[in-house]
KOLTOR-663986 format. One record per residue (C-alpha): residue in one letter; x, y, z. Coordinates in steps of 0.2 Angstrom, whole numbers, plus 2048, in hexadecimal, padded with zeros to 3 digits. Example, Ala and Ser with C-alpha at 12.3 -4.5 7.8 and 13.67 -1.06 7.14 Angstrom:
2
a83E7EA827
s8447FB824
//
This chain:
183
xB78D75684
xB6FD73694
xB5DD75688
xB60D6467F
xB62D5D691
xB54D64695
xB4AD60682
xB4AD4F685
xB44D4A696
xB33D4568F
xB2DD56689
xB1DD5167E
xB1BD56669
xB13D6A666
xB05D6665E
xB08D63648
xB1ED6864B
xB2AD5C64E
xB2FD5A662
xB38D6666B
xB47D5C66C
xB48D5665B
xB46D6A658
xB57D6C663
xB62D5C659
xB5BD64648
xB5FD7764E
xB68D7A65B
xB76D7E650
xB70D8A646
xB68D92652
xB78D9165D
xB7FD9B64F
xB74DA964D
xB75DAD65E
xB89DAC65C
xB87DB864D
xB82DC6654
xB8BDC4669
xB9EDBD664
xB9EDB2672
xB99DA1674
xB95D9E685
xB88DAE682
xB82DA5673
xB7FD94678
xB75D9D689
xB69DA567B
xB68D94676
xB62D8D681
xB56D99688
xB4DD98676
xB4AD86677
xB44D8668B
xB38D96686
xB32D8A678
xB2ED7C683
xB25D8E68E
xB1CD94680
xB1CD85672
xB17D94663
xB05D8C65C
xB0CD8F646
xB1ED8F641
xB1FD8E62F
xB2FD8B62E
xB3BD8863F
xB4BD8E638
xB45DA1635
xB3AD9D646
xB49D9B650
xB56DA4647
xB4ADB264A
xB46DAF65D
xB5ADAA660
xB60DBD659
xB53DC5662
xB59DBB674
xB6CDC266C
xB67DD266A
xB5DDD267C
xB6CDCA683
xB76DD967A
xB6CDE5684
xB6FDDF694
xB7FDDC694
xB84DEF68F
xB76DF869B
xB7FDEA6A8
xB91DF66A1
xB8BE046A4
xB85E016B6
xB96DFB6B6
xBA1E096BF
xB95E0F6C7
xB96E006D4
xBA8E026D4
xBA9E146D8
xBA7E136EB
xBB3E1D6F0
xBACE2F6F0
xBB1E3A6E4
xBBCE496E6
xBB9E5A6DD
xBBCE5C6C9
xBCAE676C4
xBCAE756BE
xBCDE6E6AE
xBBEE606AE
xBB2E6B6B3
xBB6E766A7
xBB7E68696
xBA7E6069D
xBA0E7269B
xBA9E7368B
xBA1E62686
xB90E6968D
xB8FE77682
xB93E73674
xB84E65677
xB77E7167A
xB7FE7B66A
xB7DE6865F
xB6CE66666
xB63E75660
xB67E7064F
xB5FE61655
xB4BE6064D
xB43E6465C
xB3BE5065B
xB4EE4C65C
xB50E5566B
xB46E51674
xB46E3E672
xB5BE40674
xB58E4E685
xB4BE3F68C
xB55E2E68C
xB68E3668E
xB66E4369A
xB54E406A1
xB5AE2B6A1
xB48E2669D
xB43E16694
xB41E18683
xB2DE0F687
xB2BE1F690
xB32E2A685
xB24E26677
xB19E25683
xB1CE3868B
xB1DE3C676
xB0EE3466F
xB1AE2C661
xB1EE1A65E
xB2CE0D667
xB34E0A655
xB32E1E654
xB3BE24665
xB46E16661
xB4CE1E64D
xB48E2E655
xB5AE2D661
xB63E22655
xB61E31647
xB66E3D655
xB74E3665B
xB7BE33649
xB79E47646
xB7FE4C658
xB8FE41654
xB92E47647
xB92E5864B
xB9CE5665A
xBA7E46657
xBA8E3A666
xBA6E47673
xB92E3F674
xB97E2F674
xB9EE30684
xB92E3C68C
xB83E2D687
xB83E23696
//
């Protein structure tokens, strides 16, 4: 609850709003609960709570109609961002752990890998061209969402929706094999 301690150090009021310390006292639990619902971890929810109130100090909003709605939305957005950061970290962690040289794959492993690749290619052939492009650029080429949107001349939101639909169709066709192959 460092945010409350920081807020109570004599920060001036925002024009037309309660002092940040009062906001933290009144809505701190609300922000914590919103973050906890997303993250399921009290320590991470406290970090999000701190981030929300520190951001309020750094960039005070100009016109807030409802503080509970504003702070809850900010907590949910920050919690989702924190969750995404964790997922990225857990994808990178195995790479760091793999310091020892890898031995060559067995013939059986190579055969299974070839079979999965063949099934994925066949399933991707059944996707729409846009879905196949988005999926390939994201999961086979490793491009970021914004880069895919720019390359395909679509919005980031459309890219997210297209990727979601492509993953669902591939999962329906391939089962869990597609989720094993995706980073």
